[in-house]
C-alpha positions in Angstrom: -3.1 -24.6 27.5 0.5 -23.6 26.7 -0.1 -24.2 23.0 -3.1 -22.1 23.1 -1.3 -19.2 24.7 1.4 -19.5 22.1 -1.2 -19.5 19.3 -2.9 -16.4 20.8 0.5 -14.7 21.0 1.3 -15.5 17.4 -2.1 -14.2 16.3 -1.7 -11.1 18.3 1.7 -10.4 16.8 0.4 -10.9 13.3 -2.5 -8.6 13.9 -0.2 -5.9 15.3 2.2 -6.3 12.4 -0.8 -5.9 9.9 -1.9 -2.8 11.7 1.5 -1.4 11.7 1.9 -2.1 8.0 -1.5 -0.5 7.2 -0.5 2.6 9.1 3.0 2.7 7.5 1.6 2.2 4.0 -0.6 5.2 4.6 2.4 7.4 4.5 4.4 7.1 7.7 4.0 5.6 11.1 2.1 8.6 12.4 -0.6 8.7 9.7 -3.7 6.6 10.4 -5.5 4.6 7.7 -8.4 7.1 7.8 -8.7 10.6 9.2 -11.3 12.2 11.5 -11.6 15.9 12.3 -13.3 18.4 14.5 -14.0 21.9 13.1 -14.4 25.3 14.6 -17.1 27.7 13.5 -16.1 30.5 11.1 -13.1 32.2 12.7 -12.2 34.8 10.0 -14.7 36.9 8.0 -14.2 39.7 5.4 -13.6 43.2 6.8 -15.1 45.5 4.1 -14.3 49.3 4.2 -15.1 52.3 1.9 -12.4 51.3 -0.6 -12.4 47.6 -0.2 -16.1 46.3 -0.4 -15.0 42.7 0.2 -17.6 39.8 0.4 -15.3 36.8 1.0 -12.0 35.8 2.5 -10.4 32.5 1.3 -7.2 30.6 0.2 -5.4 31.0 3.6 -1.8 30.5 4.3 -0.5 30.5 7.9 2.7 30.4 9.9 3.4 30.7 13.6 6.5 33.0 14.3 7.6 34.5 17.7 4.4 33.7 19.5 2.1 35.1 16.8 -0.1 33.7 14.0 0.4 35.3 10.6 -2.4 34.7 8.1 -2.4 35.7 4.5 -5.6 35.3 2.4 -7.4 36.1 -0.9 -10.4 38.5 -0.7 -13.0 39.1 -3.4 -15.0 42.3 -3.7 -18.4 43.2 -5.0 -17.1 44.0 -8.5 -15.4 40.5 -8.7 -11.9 41.9 -8.1 -9.4 39.6 -6.3 -6.6 40.9 -3.9 -4.7 39.9 -0.8 -4.8 40.6 3.0 -2.5 40.1 5.9 -3.4 39.7 9.6 -1.7 38.6 12.8 -2.8 37.6 16.3 -1.5 35.6 19.3 -4.5 33.2 19.8 -7.2 31.8 17.5 -9.8 33.3 19.8 -8.5 36.7 18.4 -8.7 35.7 14.8 -12.0 37.3 14.1 -11.1 40.7 15.5 -7.6 40.9 14.0 -7.2 43.8 11.6 -6.7 42.7 8.0 -4.3 44.8 6.0 -5.2 45.1 2.3 -1.9 44.4 0.5 -3.0 46.3 -2.6 -2.0 49.4 -0.6 1.6 48.2 -0.6 4.2 47.7 -3.3 2.3 44.4 -4.2 -0.1 46.7 -5.9 -3.6 46.5 -7.3 -4.9 44.0 -9.8 -5.4 40.3 -9.8 -3.5 38.8 -6.8 -4.8 35.5 -5.3 -4.0 32.2 -3.5 -1.0 33.3 -1.3 1.6 31.0 0.3 3.9 32.4 3.1 7.3 30.9 4.0 10.8 31.9 5.3 13.6 31.1 2.8 16.3 30.4 5.3 19.3 30.6 2.9 18.4 34.3 2.3 16.9 35.0 5.7 14.0 36.4 3.7 10.2 36.0 3.9 8.6 35.0 0.6 4.9 35.6 -0.3 4.0 33.5 -3.5 0.7 34.3 -5.2 -0.9 34.1 -8.6 -1.2 37.0 -11.1 -1.8 34.9 -14.1 1.6 33.6 -13.7 3.5 32.5 -10.5 4.6 35.7 -8.7 6.2 36.5 -5.4 7.1 39.4 -3.1 9.7 39.5 -0.3 10.4 41.2 3.0 12.8 41.0 6.0 10.1 42.0 8.4 6.9 40.0 8.4 5.5 42.2 11.1 5.3 45.1 8.7 2.7 44.6 6.0 3.9 47.7 4.1 7.4 46.3 3.6 6.5 43.7 0.9 8.4 44.3 -2.4 6.7 44.7 -5.8 5.9 41.5 -7.6 8.4 39.5 -9.5 7.7 36.3 -11.4 9.0 32.7 -10.9 8.0 32.1 -14.6 7.0 34.8 -17.0 5.0 32.6 -19.2 3.1 29.3 -19.1 5.3 26.3 -20.0 4.4 24.5 -23.1 3.4 21.2 -21.4 0.7 23.2 -19.5 -0.5 24.9 -22.7 -0.8 21.4 -24.2 -3.0 20.1 -21.4 -4.9 23.0 -19.8 -7.9 22.9 -22.2 -10.4 25.4 -20.9 -8.9 25.5 -17.4 -6.8 28.0 -15.6 -3.2 27.9 -14.4 -3.6 28.4 -10.6 -2.5 27.7 -7.1 1.3 27.8 -6.9 3.0 26.0 -4.1 6.7 26.1 -3.3 8.6 23.5 -1.3 12.3 22.7 -1.1 14.6 19.9 0.0 18.3 20.1 0.5 19.2 20.6 -3.1 16.2 21.7 -5.1 13.1 23.9 -4.9 9.9 22.8 -6.5 6.9 24.7 -7.8 3.6 22.8 -7.9 0.6 24.1 -9.8 -2.8 23.0 -11.1 -4.8 23.7 -14.3 -8.4 23.1 -13.1 -8.4 20.3 -15.8 -7.1 17.2 -14.0 -3.3 17.9 -14.0 -0.9 18.6 -11.3 2.5 20.1 -12.5 5.9 20.4 -10.9 8.7 22.8 -12.0 12.1 22.9 -10.4 15.3 24.9 -9.7 18.2 24.6 -7.3 18.2 26.0 -3.8 21.2 28.0 -4.9 19.5 29.4 -7.9 16.1 30.1 -6.2 14.0 32.2 -6.9 15.4 32.0 -10.4 15.7 29.1 -12.8 12.4 27.3 -12.6 11.9 24.9 -15.5 11.7 21.3 -16.4 8.0 21.3 -15.9 6.3 17.8 -15.7 2.9 16.4 -15.0 3.2 14.5 -11.7 -0.5 13.5 -11.2 -3.4 13.2 -13.7 -7.1 12.4 -13.2 -10.5 13.6 -14.3 -11.1 17.4 -14.2 -13.1 17.5 -10.9 -11.1 14.7 -9.1 -7.8 16.6 -9.4 -9.0 20.2 -9.5 -6.7 22.7 -7.7 -5.2 24.0 -4.4 -2.2 21.6 -3.9 -0.2 21.6 -0.6 3.0 19.6 -0.2 4.7 18.9 3.2 7.6 17.0 4.6 6.5 14.7 7.4 8.5 15.4 10.5 10.8 12.5 11.7 10.7 10.8 8.3 11.9 11.1 4.7 8.2 11.1 3.5 6.1 13.8 1.9 2.3 14.4 2.1 0.5 16.0 -0.9 -3.1 17.4 -0.7 -5.2 18.4 -3.7 -8.8 19.8 -3.8 -11.4 17.8 -5.6 -15.1 18.4 -6.4 -17.2 15.5 -5.2 -20.2 13.8 -6.7 -22.4 16.0 -4.6 -20.8 19.2 -6.0 -19.0 19.9 -2.7 -15.2 20.6 -2.3 -13.0 18.1 -0.4 -9.3 17.1 -0.2 -7.6 14.0 -1.4 -4.0 13.0 -0.4 -0.9 11.1 -1.6 2.5 10.3 -0.1 5.9 10.0 -1.6 9.5 9.1 -0.7 10.8 12.4 -2.4 9.6 15.5 -4.0 10.8 14.3 -7.4 9.3 10.8 -6.9 6.0 9.2 -7.7 2.9 9.7 -5.5 1.1 6.9 -3.8 -2.6 7.2 -2.9 -3.2 7.8 0.9 -6.7 9.1 1.7 -7.9 9.9 -1.8 -11.5 8.9 -2.2 -14.8 10.3 -1.4 -15.4 7.4 1.0 -12.0 7.7 2.6 -11.0 11.4 2.1 -8.2 13.5 3.6 -10.8 16.1 4.7 -14.5 16.1 3.7 -17.6 17.3 5.5 -18.4 13.5 6.0 -15.3 13.0 8.3 -15.7 16.3 10.2 -17.7 16.9 13.3 -18.7 20.6 14.0 -18.6 22.5 17.1 -22.3 23.0 17.7 -23.4 19.8 15.9 -24.5 21.8 12.8 -22.4 21.9 9.7 -21.8 25.7 8.9 -20.2 24.4 5.7 -20.4 21.3 3.5 -17.2 22.4 1.5 -13.7 21.8 3.0 -12.0 24.0 0.4 -8.7 25.7 -0.3 -6.6 26.1 2.8 -3.3 25.1 4.4 -2.1 22.6 7.1 -0.5 24.3 10.1 3.2 23.7 9.7 5.8 22.8 12.4 8.2 25.5 11.4 8.3 28.5 9.0 10.9 27.6 6.4 11.0 26.4 2.8 10.9 22.7 3.7 7.3 23.0 4.7 7.7 20.5 7.7 4.5 19.0 9.2 4.1 17.4 12.5 1.9 14.4 11.7 1.0 13.8 15.3 -0.9 17.1 15.6 -2.4 18.1 12.3 -4.6 21.2 12.0 -6.0 22.6 8.8 -7.0 26.3 8.2 -9.6 26.1 5.4 -12.3 28.0 3.6 -15.9 27.0 3.9 -19.4 28.8 3.3 -23.1 28.6 4.0 -24.4 25.4 2.3 -27.3 27.5 0.9 -25.1 30.1 -0.8 -25.2 30.3 -4.6 -24.3 32.6 -7.4 -21.2 33.8 -9.1 -18.0 32.3 -7.6 -16.4 35.5 -6.7 -19.5 36.5 -4.6 -19.7 33.4 -2.6 -19.4 34.2 1.1 -16.4 32.2 2.0 -15.1 32.3 5.6 -12.1 30.6 7.3 -12.4 27.8 9.9 -9.9 25.5 11.5 -9.9 21.7 11.5 -8.1 19.7 14.2 -7.3 16.0 13.7 -9.1 13.8 16.4 -7.7 10.4 15.7 -3.9 10.9 15.7 -2.0 7.7 15.5 0.8 8.8 17.8 
């Protein structure tokens, strides 16, 4: 009897160790081997007016600061023009009624502006809004509460690096994402042609000096499409990378990888259609009916506001864009709305 108890204890210990190893290999002790989510319905819709006939709101970036949510997003209008909006609210139940300030009425100006990222650059005590204008651009403010205070656009890089020119094919240079460690800041970007790029500068030089552009991931065009996000996992030295893909069914979803450092190599985490980071197949919807089959360009809700992009892996939420599955037509006219995913199988 005693030998049987010993054997059972050994088997249990082995199984426990295997489970721990599987979880750890997935990118940190708090990340499960697979992810499951629940989704809200559409929370944020476009707010057209006489001078802004917008039809979609998409590409959100979000921070929580002094008791309020601040959301920045892209809008597209009936003529196919792209611009940015800013909104704030205290609770997600207020998101739909929150006023959206068009940022083309500020020094950010009119013209092509899209795919924003918001963060607080602590060394300068300054807010940065990064967005695309054809090149990676940014505006700054000391007061995120005042949408009119954003500065005129400046560029991280004034021209496409040669390595991107050599690989972009018929794609587009899009979706710029900034993240810093103690010494360097990195600018990630995509080309809609299967390549993820990384440029770098020092924290002391930021926002100047971005260069040394390299390919950090490469796959087929639709498997590594666009909309990368990179976060530092709280309580560890590991990083989580997301990238949007187009599935075999034509629907958008997210793949993911982990790394020991921002300048290191990336290891697959939840990166397939069968085991995705976020796809309609691992999401349950509030009323039992999927209002969207696309889990598309968005941002995880960070644990903080600064340039390190810290994420609490024990409580993951994802503000994303989705749309009516029956919608079709020109991309700029697709009726994107914003919804919120909440992880339902946290491992901690």
